[in-house]
C-alpha positions as YAML, in Angstrom:
chain: A
units: angstrom
residues:
- id: 1
  name: UNK
  ca: [86.51, 87.27, 104.81]
- id: 2
  name: UNK
  ca: [88.24, 86.37, 101.73]
- id: 3
  name: UNK
  ca: [86.06, 84.65, 99.08]
- id: 4
  name: UNK
  ca: [88.73, 81.90, 98.43]
- id: 5
  name: UNK
  ca: [88.65, 79.46, 94.92]
- id: 6
  name: UNK
  ca: [88.45, 76.53, 97.78]
- id: 7
  name: UNK
  ca: [85.17, 78.43, 99.01]
- id: 8
  name: UNK
  ca: [83.55, 79.48, 96.07]
- id: 9
  name: UNK
  ca: [83.65, 75.63, 94.69]
- id: 10
  name: UNK
  ca: [82.37, 74.31, 97.87]
- id: 11
  name: UNK
  ca: [79.51, 76.61, 97.31]
- id: 12
  name: UNK
  ca: [78.87, 75.67, 93.77]
- id: 13
  name: UNK
  ca: [78.90, 71.92, 95.26]
- id: 14
  name: UNK
  ca: [76.28, 72.74, 97.73]
- id: 15
  name: UNK
  ca: [74.25, 74.29, 94.94]
- id: 16
  name: UNK
  ca: [74.51, 71.41, 92.69]
- id: 17
  name: UNK
  ca: [73.05, 69.37, 95.33]
- id: 18
  name: UNK
  ca: [70.18, 71.81, 96.31]
- id: 19
  name: UNK
  ca: [69.13, 73.45, 93.36]
- id: 20
  name: UNK
  ca: [71.18, 76.16, 92.04]
- id: 21
  name: UNK
  ca: [72.48, 78.04, 95.13]
- id: 22
  name: UNK
  ca: [73.75, 78.06, 98.82]
- id: 23
  name: UNK
  ca: [71.08, 76.56, 101.04]
- id: 24
  name: UNK
  ca: [69.03, 79.22, 103.15]
- id: 25
  name: UNK
  ca: [70.87, 78.19, 106.40]
- id: 26
  name: UNK
  ca: [74.51, 78.78, 104.30]
- id: 27
  name: UNK
  ca: [76.99, 80.03, 106.70]
- id: 28
  name: UNK
  ca: [77.10, 83.54, 107.32]
- id: 29
  name: UNK
  ca: [80.34, 86.05, 106.36]
- id: 30
  name: UNK
  ca: [79.22, 88.16, 108.90]
- id: 31
  name: UNK
  ca: [76.56, 87.83, 111.64]
- id: 32
  name: UNK
  ca: [75.80, 90.85, 114.11]
- id: 33
  name: UNK
  ca: [72.51, 92.17, 115.64]
- id: 34
  name: UNK
  ca: [72.34, 94.38, 112.76]
- id: 35
  name: UNK
  ca: [72.90, 92.38, 109.60]
- id: 36
  name: UNK
  ca: [73.50, 88.99, 108.35]
- id: 37
  name: UNK
  ca: [75.81, 88.88, 105.27]
- id: 38
  name: UNK
  ca: [76.18, 85.59, 103.08]
- id: 39
  name: UNK
  ca: [76.64, 84.70, 99.50]
- id: 40
  name: UNK
  ca: [74.35, 82.86, 97.02]
- id: 41
  name: UNK
  ca: [75.79, 81.02, 94.26]
- id: 42
  name: UNK
  ca: [73.22, 80.57, 91.45]
- id: 43
  name: UNK
  ca: [74.20, 78.14, 88.97]
- id: 44
  name: UNK
  ca: [72.82, 78.48, 85.01]
- id: 45
  name: UNK
  ca: [69.59, 77.80, 83.87]
- id: 46
  name: UNK
  ca: [68.01, 76.10, 87.25]
- id: 47
  name: UNK
  ca: [64.81, 77.63, 88.57]
- id: 48
  name: UNK
  ca: [65.12, 78.17, 92.08]
- id: 49
  name: UNK
  ca: [61.72, 78.72, 94.07]
- id: 50
  name: UNK
  ca: [61.64, 80.62, 97.27]
- id: 51
  name: UNK
  ca: [58.41, 79.32, 98.52]
- id: 52
  name: UNK
  ca: [58.33, 81.33, 101.73]
- id: 53
  name: UNK
  ca: [60.21, 84.52, 100.12]
- id: 54
  name: UNK
  ca: [62.35, 86.57, 102.59]
- id: 55
  name: UNK
  ca: [61.19, 88.33, 105.57]
- id: 56
  name: UNK
  ca: [63.77, 90.93, 105.60]
- id: 57
  name: UNK
  ca: [64.91, 93.79, 103.28]
- id: 58
  name: UNK
  ca: [68.07, 93.11, 101.90]
- id: 59
  name: UNK
  ca: [70.97, 94.71, 99.77]
- id: 60
  name: UNK
  ca: [72.38, 92.75, 96.77]
- id: 61
  name: UNK
  ca: [76.20, 93.58, 95.30]
- id: 62
  name: UNK
  ca: [76.64, 91.74, 92.51]
- id: 63
  name: UNK
  ca: [79.87, 89.50, 92.34]
- id: 64
  name: UNK
  ca: [80.10, 88.65, 88.97]
- id: 65
  name: UNK
  ca: [77.98, 90.06, 85.49]
- id: 66
  name: UNK
  ca: [75.10, 88.34, 84.56]
- id: 67
  name: UNK
  ca: [71.43, 88.00, 83.87]
- id: 68
  name: UNK
  ca: [68.95, 86.54, 86.03]
- id: 69
  name: UNK
  ca: [64.92, 86.45, 86.08]
- id: 70
  name: UNK
  ca: [62.39, 87.10, 88.88]
- id: 71
  name: UNK
  ca: [58.83, 85.65, 89.13]
- id: 72
  name: UNK
  ca: [56.73, 86.97, 91.86]
- id: 73
  name: UNK
  ca: [53.35, 84.61, 92.11]
- id: 74
  name: UNK
  ca: [51.57, 84.82, 88.88]
- id: 75
  name: UNK
  ca: [53.30, 88.39, 88.10]
- id: 76
  name: UNK
  ca: [55.13, 89.14, 84.73]
- id: 77
  name: UNK
  ca: [58.64, 87.66, 84.83]
- id: 78
  name: UNK
  ca: [61.04, 90.28, 85.20]
- id: 79
  name: UNK
  ca: [64.75, 90.11, 83.62]
- id: 80
  name: UNK
  ca: [67.31, 91.56, 85.74]
- id: 81
  name: UNK
  ca: [70.61, 92.45, 83.95]
- id: 82
  name: UNK
  ca: [73.73, 93.35, 86.12]
- id: 83
  name: UNK
  ca: [77.74, 93.59, 86.49]
- id: 84
  name: UNK
  ca: [80.21, 93.06, 88.98]
- id: 85
  name: UNK
  ca: [80.12, 95.85, 91.47]
- id: 86
  name: UNK
  ca: [76.33, 96.90, 90.89]
- id: 87
  name: UNK
  ca: [74.19, 97.28, 93.95]
- id: 88
  name: UNK
  ca: [70.44, 96.96, 94.30]
- id: 89
  name: UNK
  ca: [67.93, 97.13, 96.86]
- id: 90
  name: UNK
  ca: [65.66, 94.21, 97.61]
- id: 91
  name: UNK
  ca: [62.51, 94.87, 100.01]
- id: 92
  name: UNK
  ca: [60.80, 91.93, 101.74]
- id: 93
  name: UNK
  ca: [58.92, 89.61, 99.93]
- id: 94
  name: UNK
  ca: [56.92, 86.94, 99.65]
- id: 95
  name: UNK
  ca: [56.95, 83.44, 97.53]
- id: 96
  name: UNK
  ca: [58.86, 83.91, 94.23]
- id: 97
  name: UNK
  ca: [61.27, 81.88, 91.33]
- id: 98
  name: UNK
  ca: [64.41, 83.04, 90.62]
- id: 99
  name: UNK
  ca: [66.62, 81.75, 87.89]
- id: 100
  name: UNK
  ca: [70.27, 82.58, 86.67]
- id: 101
  name: UNK
  ca: [70.02, 82.39, 82.62]
- id: 102
  name: UNK
  ca: [73.61, 83.30, 82.04]
- id: 103
  name: UNK
  ca: [75.87, 80.50, 80.84]
- id: 104
  name: UNK
  ca: [77.68, 80.60, 83.82]
- id: 105
  name: UNK
  ca: [77.56, 80.78, 87.90]
- id: 106
  name: UNK
  ca: [77.00, 84.16, 89.39]
- id: 107
  name: UNK
  ca: [77.59, 84.87, 93.01]
- id: 108
  name: UNK
  ca: [75.67, 87.54, 94.82]
- id: 109
  name: UNK
  ca: [76.77, 88.94, 98.21]
- id: 110
  name: UNK
  ca: [73.37, 89.28, 99.83]
- id: 111
  name: UNK
  ca: [73.39, 91.85, 103.25]
- id: 112
  name: UNK
  ca: [69.77, 90.86, 105.17]
- id: 113
  name: UNK
  ca: [69.13, 93.65, 107.38]
- id: 114
  name: UNK
  ca: [67.80, 92.07, 110.64]
- id: 115
  name: UNK
  ca: [65.72, 95.32, 112.41]
- id: 116
  name: UNK
  ca: [64.35, 98.75, 111.74]
- id: 117
  name: UNK
  ca: [66.62, 101.86, 112.06]
- id: 118
  name: UNK
  ca: [66.44, 103.17, 115.85]
- id: 119
  name: UNK
  ca: [65.79, 106.65, 114.72]
- id: 120
  name: UNK
  ca: [67.15, 109.25, 112.49]
- id: 121
  name: UNK
  ca: [70.85, 108.65, 111.47]
- id: 122
  name: UNK
  ca: [73.37, 110.98, 112.97]
- id: 123
  name: UNK
  ca: [74.95, 113.40, 110.80]
- id: 124
  name: UNK
  ca: [79.00, 114.08, 111.11]
- id: 125
  name: UNK
  ca: [80.39, 117.64, 109.85]
- id: 126
  name: UNK
  ca: [83.18, 115.37, 108.45]
- id: 127
  name: UNK
  ca: [80.74, 113.15, 106.36]
- id: 128
  name: UNK
  ca: [82.80, 111.39, 103.74]
- id: 129
  name: UNK
  ca: [80.55, 112.68, 101.16]
- id: 130
  name: UNK
  ca: [80.56, 116.09, 102.09]
- id: 131
  name: UNK
  ca: [83.97, 116.82, 103.29]
- id: 132
  name: UNK
  ca: [85.88, 114.10, 100.61]
- id: 133
  name: UNK
  ca: [83.23, 113.73, 97.92]
- id: 134
  name: UNK
  ca: [86.34, 113.15, 95.22]
- id: 135
  name: UNK
  ca: [86.64, 109.69, 96.76]
- id: 136
  name: UNK
  ca: [83.16, 108.90, 98.06]
- id: 137
  name: UNK
  ca: [79.96, 109.02, 96.38]
- id: 138
  name: UNK
  ca: [76.33, 107.99, 97.41]
- id: 139
  name: UNK
  ca: [74.93, 105.16, 95.58]
- id: 140
  name: UNK
  ca: [71.41, 105.31, 96.88]
- id: 141
  name: UNK
  ca: [70.08, 105.88, 100.48]
- id: 142
  name: UNK
  ca: [67.01, 105.13, 102.21]
- id: 143
  name: UNK
  ca: [65.97, 104.92, 105.83]
- id: 144
  name: UNK
  ca: [67.82, 101.55, 106.43]
- id: 145
  name: UNK
  ca: [71.13, 101.95, 104.69]
- id: 146
  name: UNK
  ca: [73.18, 104.48, 102.56]
- id: 147
  name: UNK
  ca: [75.75, 102.86, 100.14]
- id: 148
  name: UNK
  ca: [78.66, 104.39, 99.54]
- id: 149
  name: UNK
  ca: [80.98, 104.03, 96.32]
- id: 150
  name: UNK
  ca: [84.39, 104.64, 97.09]
- id: 151
  name: UNK
  ca: [87.05, 104.98, 94.83]
- id: 152
  name: UNK
  ca: [90.97, 106.25, 94.92]
- id: 153
  name: UNK
  ca: [93.54, 106.66, 92.30]
- id: 154
  name: UNK
  ca: [97.08, 105.08, 92.62]
- id: 155
  name: UNK
  ca: [98.79, 106.99, 95.46]
- id: 156
  name: UNK
  ca: [95.92, 109.11, 96.06]
- id: 157
  name: UNK
  ca: [95.18, 110.56, 99.71]
- id: 158
  name: UNK
  ca: [91.91, 111.60, 100.97]
- id: 159
  name: UNK
  ca: [90.63, 114.02, 103.24]
- id: 160
  name: UNK
  ca: [89.88, 113.68, 107.54]
- id: 161
  name: UNK
  ca: [86.75, 112.43, 107.64]
- id: 162
  name: UNK
  ca: [84.32, 110.58, 110.02]
- id: 163
  name: UNK
  ca: [81.99, 107.37, 110.00]
- id: 164
  name: UNK
  ca: [79.30, 107.74, 112.56]
- id: 165
  name: UNK
  ca: [77.55, 104.13, 111.41]
- id: 166
  name: UNK
  ca: [78.71, 100.41, 111.17]
- id: 167
  name: UNK
  ca: [79.33, 99.27, 107.77]
- id: 168
  name: UNK
  ca: [79.59, 96.42, 105.58]
- id: 169
  name: UNK
  ca: [82.89, 96.96, 103.46]
- id: 170
  name: UNK
  ca: [83.46, 94.89, 100.22]
- id: 171
  name: UNK
  ca: [86.81, 95.30, 98.23]
- id: 172
  name: UNK
  ca: [86.17, 94.87, 94.62]
- id: 173
  name: UNK
  ca: [90.15, 94.62, 93.58]
- id: 174
  name: UNK
  ca: [93.44, 94.04, 94.97]
- id: 175
  name: UNK
  ca: [94.49, 96.82, 97.18]
- id: 176
  name: UNK
  ca: [96.99, 97.67, 100.25]
- id: 177
  name: UNK
  ca: [95.46, 95.74, 102.99]
- id: 178
  name: UNK
  ca: [92.90, 93.87, 101.46]
- id: 179
  name: UNK
  ca: [92.14, 91.66, 98.59]
- id: 180
  name: UNK
  ca: [89.40, 91.11, 95.79]
- id: 181
  name: UNK
  ca: [86.09, 89.90, 97.33]
- id: 182
  name: UNK
  ca: [86.86, 90.77, 101.06]
- id: 183
  name: UNK
  ca: [84.16, 91.47, 103.05]
- id: 184
  name: UNK
  ca: [84.50, 93.05, 106.32]
- id: 185
  name: UNK
  ca: [82.57, 94.70, 109.17]
- id: 186
  name: UNK
  ca: [83.89, 98.25, 110.17]
- id: 187
  name: UNK
  ca: [82.46, 100.45, 112.86]
- id: 188
  name: UNK
  ca: [82.84, 104.19, 113.81]
- id: 189
  name: UNK
  ca: [85.76, 106.28, 113.52]
- id: 190
  name: UNK
  ca: [87.77, 109.17, 112.42]
- id: 191
  name: UNK
  ca: [90.51, 108.89, 109.89]
- id: 192
  name: UNK
  ca: [92.31, 109.89, 106.89]
- id: 193
  name: UNK
  ca: [93.06, 107.27, 103.83]
- id: 194
  name: UNK
  ca: [95.71, 106.93, 101.46]
- id: 195
  name: UNK
  ca: [96.01, 104.06, 98.45]
- id: 196
  name: UNK
  ca: [99.35, 103.25, 99.18]
- id: 197
  name: UNK
  ca: [99.17, 101.18, 95.92]
- id: 198
  name: UNK
  ca: [100.50, 101.22, 92.28]
- id: 199
  name: UNK
  ca: [96.47, 100.53, 91.19]
- id: 200
  name: UNK
  ca: [93.08, 101.96, 91.78]
- id: 201
  name: UNK
  ca: [91.24, 101.29, 95.01]
- id: 202
  name: UNK
  ca: [87.95, 100.37, 94.88]
- id: 203
  name: UNK
  ca: [85.18, 99.54, 97.58]
- id: 204
  name: UNK
  ca: [81.54, 99.63, 98.70]
- id: 205
  name: UNK
  ca: [80.70, 100.47, 101.87]
- id: 206
  name: UNK
  ca: [77.02, 99.67, 102.98]
- id: 207
  name: UNK
  ca: [76.30, 101.91, 106.47]
- id: 208
  name: UNK
  ca: [73.46, 100.47, 108.71]
- id: 209
  name: UNK
  ca: [71.38, 103.19, 110.26]
...
């Protein structure tokens, strides 16, 4: 689903009335048995208390550059700096207070992981990070996800590779067949990819174990 300007403005209006970000029950972009994906929009200089914390582990992908703070209970305040396209792992936690201390709103793509892995993740001889390491690099990996950063130069063609896991894909810029900030769910498959455009193509794929 494309994050349109209209949707972004609606999110900001909701946030203004609800204390700095989309409400906990905000509509999901993607909702499957494995994952729920939505966008949190934080307005500047407005502390946001999460009194019940978060019961699930999450992956954050920052859609805007900025700085936030986070305080868990009476612990020391953490300062978190990030750039557009940064990816972070956020484990389940208790109550905390978050605040956007930037001078502009920031959007975070939040990927809530609903359950635990079914078992050891399958391995393919055509794993893209092995057979096409030029285009696929591991950002980080744990027992629930593997996050891949994907980059193709203009008109670049990759190698035949196989995906064995479902994955959430964020497109970071306009490219053939997608626009910047498109978010999609993809399933297993074997294919060869080519960037048919005149500009580099960048995306982030979060594989769900």
